[in-house]
Each structure stands twice: as C-alpha cells, then as structure tokens.
N, C-alpha and C positions, 0 to 999 in steps of 0.2 A: 444653669438656670438664669434666665434673663430677668431684669427688674419686673417686667409685666407678669412673669410667672412666679415671682417671689411668694413663698408660702404665707398665708394669713394665719395659720395655726400649725403648731408642731404637735403631733400625736405621739405620745410616749407609751409604750407597752412593755412591761417587764414580764417575763415568762419563765417557767421551768416545768418541763415534762408535761406539757399540755398541747402537744402538736396539733391535734384535731380541733380543739377549742380555739386555738390561736388562728388557725386557717380561716375560720369563719369571721373572727374579729378583723383580720387583715383584709379579707375580701370586702367587708363593709367600708373600710377606709378608702378603697379604690373608687367608690361610687360618689364621693362627696362633691358638692356643687362648687366649692371654692378651692383654690390651691392649698394643699397641705403637704407637709413633709411627715414621714412616718419613721420613727426610730424604734427599733426592736432590740431589746436587751435580753439575750438568752443567758440566764443566770445559772449556768452549769447543767443544762439539760443532757440527758443520756438517751433520749428517744428519737433522735434525728430531727429535732426542731429546726436547727440551723440549716440543715440540708434542705428541708421543706421551704424555708423562707428564701434561700438563694435560688431555688429552682422555680418557685411559683410567684414570687414577689420581688423580682430583681431590682425594681425601682426604689424599694425601701432600703433604708440604711440599717444594717445588722451589726450589732456588737455582741460578739460571742465570748463568754467567760468559762474557763474550765472549772472554776470553783465558785460556789454560791456565796454571795454577800447579802442576799435578801432584797426584796423589791424596793424598800425605802431608799437605800443608797443608789440603786439603779435608776430610780425615777429622778433622784437629784442629779445624777449624771446626765440624764435626758434633758432636764431643764437647762443645764449649763451648756449643752451642746446644741440646743435648738436655735434655729435662725429666726423664728417668728415671734412677734410680741406677745402672743397668747400660746400657752401650751395646755394641751388637753390630756388627761390621764384616764385611761379605761383599763379594766382588768382584762386578762387574756380570755376570760369566759364571758365577755360582754360583746355586743355588736351595736353598730349604729343602725337604727331602724329605717332610716330614709336618707336619700342623698342630701337633704337640707339640714341634717342635725347639727353639723358644725357651723353652717351659715347662721342658723337660728341662735346658736349659742353665742357666737361673736356679736350678734345684735344686742344681746343682753348686757354687754359692757358699755352701754350708752351713757352711763354716769361715771365720772372720774373717781367717785368714792367706792365704786365696786372693785374689790380686789380679786374676787373669785365668783364664779357662777356654779351653783349646784345644778347639774344637768338632771332633769327628771329621769327616773329609772323604775324598773319593775323587777322584783325578785321572783322570777318566773316559777321557781320550785315551791314557793310558799303561797303566793296569791297574785292576783292581777291588779292589786292596788298600786297606783302611781305615787312614788315618793319624790320629794324635793320640788314638786311643781308649784309654780306661783298660782295663788287662788284668783288672780286677776291679771291677765296679760297686758292690760292697759296701764298698769302702775307697777312701781318697783316694791317688791316685798323682800324682807331680809330674814335670813335664818341664822341660827347660832353657829352652825357648821355644815359641812357637806360630807358625803361619803366618797372615799377615794376611787370607787369603781366608776364614778361618773362626775368629773369635775373639770373646770377650766380655770386657769389662773393667769394673772399678769406676770409674765416671766421676770421683768426687771424687779418688781416688788418681791417676788418669791426669792430671787437671788439675794436681794438686799436684806431680807429677814433671815437668811441662812437656810432656807428650804426646809425640807422635812428634818426633824430631829433624829439623827441616825442611831442614837443609842436606844431608841424605841424598837428598832429592828423589824417588828411585826405587830400591827394593830395600833389603833388610837392615834396615829400620827396626824390625822385630819383635825381632831379637836385641838391638839397642841398648836398646830399652825394657825388655825382660825382664831384662837384666843390671842396669839401674838400679833396677828394681823389686825384684830379689833383694837388692841392696845396701840397700834401704829396709826389708827384712824381709818382703816379700810373695812369694808363690809362684804358679807356673803349674800349674793342675790339668789332667790329662788328662781329657777330657770323656766323657760317657756318652750324649749325644744321638744321635738317628738321624743317620747320616753325610751331610754335605752333598755332593752331586755338583758338582764343579768342572769345568765344561765349557770348558776353556781355549780362549780365542779364537785362531783361526788367524791373526789380524791382528797378533799380538804381534811386535814388532821385536827379533829376537835380537841384533843388533848393539848395540842400546841396553841390552838386558838384561845382556849380558856386560860391557859397559863399566861400568855402574853397579854390578854385582856386584863387580867387581874394585876399583873406587874405594872403595865403602862398606865392604867387608870389611877393607881396609887402614885405613880411618878408624876402624873399630870397635876394632882393635888399638890405634891411637894414642890414642883417647879413653879406653880403659878398662883396659888391661893394666898391672899394676904395673911399676915401673922395673926391678926386678931380673930380670924375665923378658921385658922388652919387646923387646930385640934378637933373641933366638932365636925368639920368637913371631912377630915381624914377618917374619923371614927365611923361616920355614917357610910362613907364610901367602902370601907373595909367590910362592914356588916352586909351591905348590899352585894358586894362581890362574892362573899361567902354564900349568901342566899342563892345567888345565881348559879354558883358551882353545884349546890345541892339540886337545884331545879333541873339542870341539864345533866345531872348524874356524873359530874366530874369535880367533886369537892376537893380531891387531892390535888388536882391540877390548879384549882383556884388558890389553895394554900401554898402550893409551890411558887406560883407567880407572886403572891404577896411576900413570901420570904425573899424572893429575888429583889423585889422593890426595896425592902428594908436593907438588904445587903448593899444595894447601890447607894442608898441614902447614907448609911453608916460609914461606908468607905469613902464618901465624898465624890463618887462618880456622877451623882445627880446633883446639879447645882441649882440653888434657888434663885429665881428672879421673878418675884411676885408682881402681878399686874396692879395698877391702881384700883382702889376699892370700887370706884365708879364703873370701871370696865368689868370687874368681877361681877358686880350686881347686874349690869346690863346683859352680860353673857348668860347668867343664870335665869334672868327674866325671859330672854329670848328662847332658851331651852324649854321653859315651861309654856311659853306663849305660842311658839311656832311661828310661821310666816307672818311678819308684821310690817306695815307700811314704813317706808324709809324715814318719813318725817317724824314718826313716833320714836324711832330708834335714835335719830339725831338729837331729838329733844332731850331724851334721857341722858345721852352721853354729854351733852352740853350743860345740862342742869347740875351735874355733879362734878364739873371740871375743877371746882375748888378743893375737892378731896385730896388732890395731889397724888404723888406716887406712893403706893403701898410700901410699907417698910417690912423687911424680912427679919 
C-alpha cells in the first residue's frame, strides 16, 4: 500500500457463526469512498466463516481463531493492529448504508476534544428510529456514551486508555470506556453520518445477554463511582437490574449476573478506580439530558474542576 493509498480508517469486525450476516457487512465495506483497511476476527466459527472471507473478500485481513475469546478482546486486538488513526467498530449484523458513511464519520472528528463519534444507527427489528444522530449538523453535540455496533474512535487515545476492559467480556464495555475517556478530558460526539442499519441477529442468546448486562452494570458502579455515592448508586442499580430481569422474563439470569459481579468484587478481580466527582456528575447529567452542545458540557466540566480526584 503506497502512502497515497494509506487507510484513513480501520474497520474492525469480530464475528462468530454469522457467515451470511457478515457477508453483507463486508460487502458494504467495499463501497466506501475513502481508503479503509478491514480487519476480520473469526472468533472460533464453525460455519465456514473464514472460508467465505478468504474466497469472497481476499483484500481484507482475516484473523482466524480456533477458540473463542469474545468480541471485546478481539476488538482490542483490531485496534492494536490497525494502521489508520481512526478505527471503526461495527457488529457483524450491521452494514454501512452508503459509500460516504465512513467519510462522513471522519469529518465528525473536526475538534481535538472529540475522542469518539457515535455513528447514527437504526435497530431495524424494533423500529425505524435513528439513534445517536446529532440534532444539528451545524454544531457539535455530545453524548454520554455510544453503542458498540456503530462507533469510531481515535486509535492512539484508545490504546493509551487501555482499550475495552476485557474482564467485562460481553456487554457494557462502551459505558466503561466512555467514562474513562471523559475523565481523561475527551468527549463522545453525536454523529452526522447516514444511519447504519443494525439487523440484529435472531441467534442472540438472551440468557447470556441479561446475565452479562447485570454483572457488568454492577461492575461499572464498583469500578467508577466515587465513594460518597457508591452505596446508593449500587443499591438503585441492583434494583433496576432485577426489575429489568423480571420485565424480560429472565430474572434468574439477572440474579446470576449480579452474583457474578459480587464474586468479582469480593475476590478482588474488579479493581476500583473512581472518577472525579465532577466527571461522575457530568456523565449522569449527560445520560439524562441526551445530546448537548459541547460548550455546555465543557462549562460543567470546568466549573467543577476544583472537586479534585474522587477518593475510593
């Protein structure tokens, strides 16, 4: 690859046993208007996924693993191996809707304070509502977090902050990273690109999803929440997780995940490193507020800078 062809973005896709969904995702990568490199991580597939990639997409880089490690470690590997300054993560059941999606996303990194861009997307099985889209393309709006099915990140910053927290294994890694990024002074921008259709696979294991959602949300509180609000925040989170378990008819899975979180905390596998109280407050405010002009966010972060580092 010559300097003129150097990729402007690295697209990382981790996959397991979704050959047909992956084919559509990879085909959409071929159409992009700017130079990209595509890294495919086959996390132990048994359905011929790797054979399909080799035969139909020979220009893409395939990493094949016989055993599964989970998509979080695979995406970390993708970030470390990528050559471009920006890496984009999409699920294997999502596609780029137009040739300009990556180009539009790169343009959203126009401000050095932007550490990540939340690419607009649509959960096609549930509604046609567009999520993560900026309410005003002419200005920068900030979100508390993005969803991993559609995000772009500054690679150097991602590596500096340690990437995704691999002990989370499955679910909620985005919130964890975004709060660490906010504590480092970087923000998540609501994107302006053409929205990515997320065609959620019917093969998803809901028991597994609910279990890890409960475990990792409790671990998020333990890892990050300042000591003075830790107990009430943990209590409310546990109640809400149990309610969600009953709502989706998987209360046992929710309880199982909560027990796993407690075990990780008691054994010391989950280490506390709470963020400053100012960062905690701004993150919760953004979650409640939604897309907010960058000036308002910066004002709140600066106003509380004297709070100092939260104590564990």
